[in-house]
N, C-alpha and C positions, 0 to 999 in steps of 0.2 A: 929332231924330227924334220923332215924335208917338206917344203911347200912347192907345189908345182903350179906354175902359171902358164897357161896354154893360150897363145895368141892365134886365133882362127879368123880367116877371112879370105876373100877372093884376091886375085892378083891386083895390085894397085890400091888396096883398101887402107893401107897405112900401117901394116904389121911391122915393117922394118923401121918406120919412124917411131912408133911406140917403143919398140925394142931398143932402139938407140937412145931414147930418153930415159927409159925405165931402168936399164942395166946399171948405169953409173949411180943412180939414186939408191938402188938396192945394195950395191957394193959399198957405198958410203955408209950405209946402215949396218954393215958387217956381214951381209949375206954373200955366200959363194954363188955365183951365177954360172950355170952350165947351159949355154945355148944349144938347142937341138933343132934340126930341120927334118921335116917329114916330107916325102918319104926319105928314109935313112939308108941302111945297108942294102936294101933291095931296090933302090932307086932305078938303076939301069935296067933291071929285069922288068920292073913295073912299066917304065916308059916304053921299052921294046914291045911288051905285050899289048899296051894300049895303042901302039902304032900299027900293030898287025891287023890282018884281015879278020881273024877269029877273036872277037872281043865279047866275052861273056861277063855280064855285070857281077855275077856271083864270084867268079874267079878274081876279078879286080878287087872286090871287097875283101876276099880272103888274102890276096897278096898284100893289101894295105894292113890288114890285121896282123899278118905274120911279120911284116916290116916293123910295125909299131912294137910288137912284142920283143923283137930282137933289139931295137933301139932302146927301149926302156929297161930291158934286162941288163944291157951293157952300160948304160949311162945314168939311169935314175935309181935303180934298186941297188 
C-alpha cells in the first residue's frame, strides 16, 4: 500500500527544505520516494493560459484538476 505525502505551501515557505530532509530519512527506512511537482504534464499550458489576457478562474481550476489527474495516474496509481 502506498502512502502519499503532499507538501503544500507558497513560494519560499520551505517545501524544498523539508523535501530535502525528509526523502533521505524515508529512503533509509526502506520507502521508495517518488518526488512529483505540480503542475506536471500540463505545466506549460497552464502557465501560458495564466499569462494570457483571458483568464477565467474556473478554467484555471479545471486545468489544474486535469493536470493532477494525469500526474497521479502516470506516477502514483
